[in-house]
N, C-alpha and C positions, 0 to 999 in steps of 0.2 A: 229067653223066652221072647219072641216078637213082640213089637208094639200092639196086635189085636188080641194077644192072650193076655198080655197085661191089662189091657183094658178092660176086657171082660172079667177078668177076678177081680178087679179093683171094682166094676160094679156089682158083682155080686158080694160084696162087702169083707174081701180078704183083708185081714190087717197086714199080712206081710206082703201082699202085693202094693198096699199104699204105701209100706215102709220102701219097697223095691222103686217104685216109681216117683217118689221124693228121694231118695239118693241118687237113681238115675240121673234127674233132671233139676236137681239141686245148685248145682255151679252154674247153670242156663239161668235160674229164676236169679240167683244172686248176681249172675253179671249185669241183667237186664235192670233190675232195681238198681244197680251200684252206679248204674250211667246215669239216672235221673236224682237220686236222692242220696245226700252225704252223709248225713246223720244215721250211723249204727245203730242207735235203737230203733229209728223209723225203718231202715232197711230190714231188720229182722222179725219186727211185725209186716211189715209189706210183703215179706218172702211168705211168713204163715198163711197171710191172708191170699196170697197169691195161689196156695196149695190146696186150701179151702174151696176157692173158685175153682179151681182146675178139677178138685173132685165133685164139688156140686154139679156142675156144667158138662161132666166129662160122660152124660148119656147122649147130649147134642152133639158130641164129635162124632164124625162120620167119615174118617181118612179120606176127605178131599185133600188133605196135606198131611205133612208128617206131624206126627205126635210134639215133635219138639218145636215147630213152627207155631202151633197153636198155642202151647204152652207159653212160648217167648212172647207172643201178642198177648195173653192176658196178661202177662208179667211187666210188659212194657204199659199198655193203658192202665194197667192199675197204678203203676209208679206216677206216669205222667197227672192221671186225674188227682193221685195225692199231692202231687207237687202243686198242680193248679188251686187246690184246695187250701194247702199250706200258704200258697201265694209266694213258692219259690220262683226266684225270679227266672224267667227265661226270654233273655232277649234277641234283637236280631243277632243273628251267626255273624254278619259283617262287621257289626260296633262292639265286639266282644274283644276287650284288652286280657292279654294272659298276664298272670301272675309272674312277678320277677323277683328275683334274689329267693325265692322260694324252691327251688329245683332239687330234688331229690339228689343225692349222691351214692352211687354205687359203693357198698361197704361188703366188707367179707360175709356178714351175715346174710345180704340182701341178695338173692338171687337176680338175674336179669330180667327174667317174665313180671317180679314185681317192683323193679324199678320202670319197666316200659307201661305198667298200669298206673302207677302214681304220674310217669309223665301223660298217660293219655288221659286220666282225670284231670289234666288242667285244659282239655280243648271243652269247646261247649257243648251242651246235653245232645244235641243232633249229631255232632260229629263223631262223639265217643261211643255212641249208641249203635251207628252205623260200623263204625271201625272195628269194635268189639264184635258185633255179630258177624263179620265177615273174615276177618281175621284170626279172633281169638274162637269164634264158635262153629267157624266152618260153612256160614250159611251163603247161600247163592243169592243172587241179584234178587230173582221171583219171591224167595221165600223172606228176605228183607223187606219189600216192598209189601207183602204181606203184614208182617210183624208190624211196621211203622206205619203203614198207609200212606208211605210217601209213593211218588210213581219212580220208574227206573231211572230218568235222567235226573232227579234230584239225589236218589239214592248215589248213583256213580259220582256227580258232582261233590257231594259231602263228602265220600271216601277219599276223592282227590284233594279236596280241600283239606281235610283231616291229614291226611299223608304230608302234604307241604307243610301245613301247621307243625305238626309233629317233629318233621324233619329242622324246621326254626327250632324250636323248643331243646331239640338236643344238640344242634350246634350250639345254639347259645349256653346250653350248660357245660357244655364240653371247652367253650372258650373262657367260662369263668374257672374251669380246673386248672386250665394252663396258666391263666393270670395268676393264680396263687400257688404255682410252682415255681 
């Protein structure tokens, strides 16, 4: 089923279409919310709120962008607004000190993707948002710009800085593992 058919069916009130919409975009919404909000209970509630908003506002979606971009925008803005209300600190990106000593170890039970997501979670909110959108969700620069409202130069800069900081986290983590051997 293509996006237009899915939207039409959701707007007509089809429960199965609503379930399909949620299952198709659930991972994206979780990624967007998780990049901004760390508490699991808040995340779950926000994800539900996002889908309520998506369904409520779906009649206003006119396919000027991809449905995934539109949904990601709603998820990102909902999470950012929640963080502002809860006064979750969003400090200047250049002033952030990374956590030390809490880097996760790769164990047999933990796959590489899970490990990388834990490393990404140590990045500042804006860095992990653009990095997740670009690498994990496959969004283009224009799509990331639309979702976040950031200019293209900022998006590219944040992705570059995030990669450098992530590389440093990985290097520091591997040095600690080598030191333990």
